[in-house]
N, C-alpha and C positions, 0 to 999 in steps of 0.2 A: 634543676641545677645545670644540666647540659645546655639548656636554652638560655638561661640567665647569664651564665658565664661567657657565652659567645654572642650576646645580643649586639645589635647595631647601635651606634651612639648618635648617628645622624640619619635623617630621612633618606632611605636607600633609593627609592624609585620615584619617578614622576608622579605615579598614583599615590605614593606615600605623602608627598607634599600636598597633593589635592586634599587628602583626608585631614592633614594638619590645618590647612587653611579653612576647611569647612567647620572645624571646631570653633573658629572665631566668627565666621559668617557662612551660613548654609545657602549656597546659590549654585545649583547645577548648571545654569546657563553660562556662568563664568567658570565652570569646572572647579567649583569649591563644594563638594567634589564633582568629578565628572559624572554625567548621567549613567545609570538611573538613580544615583543619589546615595545608596547604602546608608539610609537614614538612621537605623538603629545602631549601626556600627559607630556613626559619628556621635550619636547621643550618648552611647556608652563611653566613648572616648572623652566626651566632655565631663562625665561624672568622674572617671579615673583621673582626669586632668586636675580636678580639684585637690587631689592628694599628691599627684606627681606633676610638678610645674612644667616639665618639659613635654611638649606634644609628642615627640617621638617615643619617649619613655612610656607615656600613657598608652599609646597604641601598641607598643611591643608588649607591655604587661598584659593586655587583652589577648594577644596572640600566644603568649606563654601559657596563660590560663586555658585557652582553647586547646593547646597542645596536650596539656594534662588531661583535659576532658576527653579529647579524642582517643588518647591512649587507653583510658579507662573503659570507655564504651566499646572500643574494638575488642578489648579483653573480655568484656561481658558477652558480646555477640559470639566471639570465637569459642568461649566456654560452652555456650549453648549448642553450637554447631559441632564442635570437635573435641570437647573435653578440656580438662584442667591444664594438661601439659602444653597443648597447642595454644591455649589462652596465654600462658606465661611467655611462650615464644613469640606470640604476636606483639606483646609489649616490647620485647627485645628488638624485634624487627622495626617497630615504629621508632624506638629510641635512636637507632643508628641509621634510619632512612635519611640519606643526604637531602632529598627534596623537602621532607617534612621538617627536618632539622633547620634548614634554611628559612622556611616560611614561619617557623616558630620564633625567629629572632629579628624579623624585619616588620615594618609597619604596613602590612598588606592584609587583605581580607581572606586569603585563600585557605589558611589553616582554620579560620573560624568556620568557613563553609565545610571543610572536611569534618570538623566536630559536629556540625548540625547534620551533615549527611549520615555520619555514623549513628547519631542519636535517633534520627528519623528512621533509619534502617532497623535499629534495635526495637523501637516501639512498633514499627510496622510488622516486623517479624512476630512480635507478640500477638498482634491482631491476626496475622496470617495463620498462626497455629492455634487460633481459637480463644485467645485471651481478650475478651471483650473489654476489660478494664483499660486496655491500652489505646482504645479508640480516641479518647479526648487528648491524652498526652501526645499521641502521634500527630493529631490535627493541629493542636496549639503550637507544637514545635515546628511543624511544617510552615505555618503562617508567620511565626517569629523569624524563622530562617530567611524567608523572603524579604523581611525588613532589613536584614544584614547584607544579603546578596540576592537581589531579585532573580538572578539566573537560577538559583537553587529551586525555586518554585517551578520553573520551566523544565529543568532537567530531572527533577524527582517527582513531578506530577504523575507520571505513569505508575511509579511504585506506590505512591499514596493512593491513587484511584483503584489500583488492583486490590490492595489490602482492604480499603474501605468497602469495596464491592462485596467482599466476603464476610463483612461484619453483620449483615442483616439490614433490612430496610430502615427500621427505626434508628439504629445507631448510625447508619449511613447519612441520614438527614441531620442528625446531631453533629456529625463530623463536618458536614458542609457548613452548617450554621456557625460552628466554632471557628472554622477557617475564615469565613466571611467577617465575623465580628472582630477577630484579632487583627486581620488584615486592615480593616477600616480604621481600627484604633491607631495604627501607625501611618497608614497611607494618607488619611485626611490631614493630619498635622504636617506631614511631609510636603504635600502639595501647597498647603497654606504658606509654609516657610519658603517654598520655592517661588512664590509669587502668583500662585493660582494654577489651575489645571492647564490653561493654555500655555503659560510660560514653561511649565514642567514638560509637557509633551512636545512642545516645539524644540526644547533643548535636546530631548531624547531623539527626536526625528533628525535633528541636525547632526548629532554624533553618528547615528546610523548611516546617514548619507555620506559622511566624510570618511568613516573607517570601515565598519563591518560590511556595509552595503556594497563596497567596492572589492571585497575579498571573498565573495561567495564562489561556488564552483561554476556559476553562470559566467563569471568574468574570466575564469581560466580552469578548465577541467583538470589540468595537470596539478592544480593545487591539491586535489584529493590524494594523489600519490605522495606529494611532499608532506602533507599533513599526517598521513598514516605513518610515514617513516619518522616524522618528528614525534608523534605520539608514542611510537615504540621506544624511541630513545628516552623520552620522559619517563616511561614505565621503568626503564633500566635505572635512570637517575633516582627514581623514588625508592625502588626496592633493592638497588645495588646488586650485590652478588647473590641475594636471595632470588633474583629473577630467574635463575636457572631452574628453580623448583617449580616454575610454571608448567613444565612438561614432566615433572616427576609423578609417577603413578600413585594412586591411592592404594592402601593396603587391602581394603575390601569395600564392597558396596554397602550403602546404608538404606534403611527403609524409606526415609524421607528425602532421599537424594534428588528425585525428580522434582518434588515440590520446591526444594531449595534452589534448584537450577532455574526454574521459572522465576522465582523471586529475585535471584541475582541478576538474571537477564533484564528484568524490568528495572533494576537498579542502574545497570551500567550501559545498556544498549542506547537509551535516548541521548546520553551525553556523547557516546562514541559517534553516533550518527550526526549529531549537531556539530561537533568540532571537526569532523571529517568533511561535511558537506556545506555547512553554513558559514561558520566563522571560527578562526583560530589564529591567535597572534603568537608567533613562535617564541617571542621573548617571555611571554607570560606562561611559564610552565605550570604555575599553580592552578590554572584552569582545570586540570585533570584530577586534582585532589578530591573533587566531589565524587569521583567514581572509584577511588582506590581503597576505601575502608574494607570492603569485602575481600579485596586482594590480600590484605594483611592476614585475614583469617585463613584463606585457602593456602597461602604460602607457608604460614605457620604450621598448618596441618601436614603439608608435604615435608617440611623440615623435620617435624616430629617423626614422621614415617622413616625419613632418611636416618635419623639418629638411632631409632629403635630396631630397624630391620637388619638382620644378619649379625655378624660378629664384628670384631675390631672397633668397639665403641670409642676407645681413646682416640683412634685415628679419625673417626667421624667427628668427634668433638673438636679435635685439632683443626679439621677442615672448616667447621663452623666458626671457630675462633679466628682463623685466617680470613674468612669472609667478612666478619665483623670489622677486623682491622682494615681491610680494603675499603669498606664503606666509610669508615672514619677518616682515613687518609684522603679519600676522594672528596669528602665534604670540606676538609681543611685546606687542601692544596690544589684541587682541580681548577684549571683556568676557564671556568664556566660562570655563567650568570648567577647560578644558585650555589655558591660556595662561600665559606668563611673567608677565604682569600680575597674574593671579589668585594665582600662587604668591607673588609679592612682597607682595601685599596681605595674604595670610594670615600670612606671616612677620612683617610689621609689626604687624598687629592682635594676633596672639598674643603677641608680645614685650611690647607695651604692656600688654595685659591682665594677664599674669602678674606683671609688675613692680608694677602698681598693687595687685593683690590681695595679693601677698606683703608689700608695704610697709604697707598700710592696714587689713588684716583680721587677726584673731587665729584661728589654727587651732583652739585649744582651745574656742572659743565659737561658731564659724561653720561651718555646713554649706553646701556648694556643691551646688546642684541644677542639673544640666546636662541637655541634651536629646539624643535619639538622632539627632544630626545629623552629616553627613559633615564639616562645618566648624564649628569652635568649639563642639563638642558636649561631652558629659560626658567623653568619652575624652581630648580635649585638656586639659580642666580637670584631670582626675585625673592625667594624665601630667606636665604642666608645673607643677602645684601639689601635689606629693606629700605635703606636710605636712597638707593639709586632707583631711577626709572628703568625698568627692564621690559623689553618687548620681545615677542616671539616671531621668529622667521620660520615659515613664510606667512603671508596673509591667508586668511581662511575664507573660503567661499560660502556665502549665505544666499538664500533666495533673492534678497534685495540688494546684493552687492558684497564686495569684499570687506572684511573687518580684520582687526588685529587684536591679539591678547596683550594687554599691558598691565604690569604690576608695579605697585609702589606701596611701601609701608605694609607689606603682606596682605594687600588687597588687590583683587583682580577686576579689571574692567575689560569688556569686549567693545572696542570703539571703532567708529567709522573713520576717524581722523587720527593719525599718529601724533602722540603728544610730544613733539620735539621741543616746543617752547623756545627758551633761550639757550638750549644746549649747543655746545660747540663741536663735539666730536662723538663718535660711537666706537665701542670696543666689542669685538666678538668674544663671547664667553667661551673659553676653550673646551672642546669636546674631549672625550677620553682618547687616549693614545692607542687607537686601533686602526687597521687599514680601512675598514668599511667607513669609519667616520672621516678619514682623510679623503677618500674618494668623494664622499658627499660634499665635503667642504670645497674641494676643487671645482665641483659643478657650480656651487654658489659663487665662488670667486670669479669664475669664467664670465659671469654676467656683468662684472664691473670693469671699467676701463683699465687697461694695463698700467701698473705703477700708481694707481690711485690710493692703494692702501700701503701703510707702513708697518713694519714689524718693530715692536717696542718691547722693552723689558719692564714688566710691572712687578716689582719685587723680584721673585725668582721665576716668574712666569713669562714666557714669550707669547705675546698676543698681537693680533692684527687690529690696527687703529685706522679710522678713516674720518674725513670731515663730514659734518652733518649734512652738507649739500649733496652727498652721495645717496642719501636715504631714498629719494624718488626712484632710483634704479632698483633697489631691493624691495621697496614697498610702493609700487606705481599707483595703486588705487587709493590707498589710505593717506598718501602725502599730497594729493591734489589740492 
């Protein structure tokens, strides 16, 4: 209910729009969705879409269900590690986690990955502690998770390999065969839907060249420091006031504590190293949710120790209640990407923009130029204004030349020639009202001749309008 009542009503993020577009036509080369494809998430979205006609509602329903599943599996794992009281507290921590709350109400895949991470961890712990019957469930879940978010296989492979190694030679081979069979069951249909192996891997390589490949530590060693600081901040946003219990001491040592420590390090260390050294996009805080399920268990145990140790229990419970209140207030009112406030602001802004553009502009004569932005970018414009032709600024570099992403009727084309046609003018789709967006827009406008753009009121929106003859300045290659 906490997730349902706070759910987003419009597609929140650029990636959310990509997933919604993929439910109509799967094409990673056109970022429907963006590579590596998230094939099973899109397929499940299509199934839910048969019941819920709105694409955003279908995807959010999946995330609400994944939130419930993650909370329950974290409870089960915590119960095994630390007992019943800590397990109940782990559900409480998950319930009021600002980051998990946010990702349970928007159309993104990160809470689904958190659910699979928790489930894989639970099954793998069963194998790790001698439960041979968990080998197949752990392996099948691992392979299915890769179909929802392929990065899960990369980040959790060390955990799965460690536990399968302890299962014995016969079961080890059975686990590998199960992973291979389940992976091929979704991977082959995915590549066929994407236009074949060559088309799929070419799209994947293109995305790597343009985004992650330029943001590794080889491009700037200082990124490591920035990423570690950002990851620490995301840890705080996830666990809120419970973060202080990360340094709270355990009441006593346990017999299996060393084994559990090795298991947990195999769970969280690969992701930590990958996001610190290889790739991490600061706006996508949900990346780290794959590593956080064991964190709920450990913090719940520390919280349990805090409540039960010493006297003055009413005061300790009052402190816990105050911490819960702070988490809830942060989620509802913090001016950050992952808050209820931001979700409602985007819903409101996007609704007003689309109504004003539909009412006051003519699709036959107006081209919309949007930006490659997570919020109010060309994807939102193209999806919620399907009658208009919408293009993305800037051009995108491919090995054989520049291309441009163009949308019409909720369909994406990656074209070599800008589809200006008989259009008379273009309009910049307004970015969010923040300083960083204003600075970026100023850099774009500096490329145009002074006075070539006019400011016009489109309904209640102030927008920049220019003649179609200016497009060669913005798109020099694709307008030749």
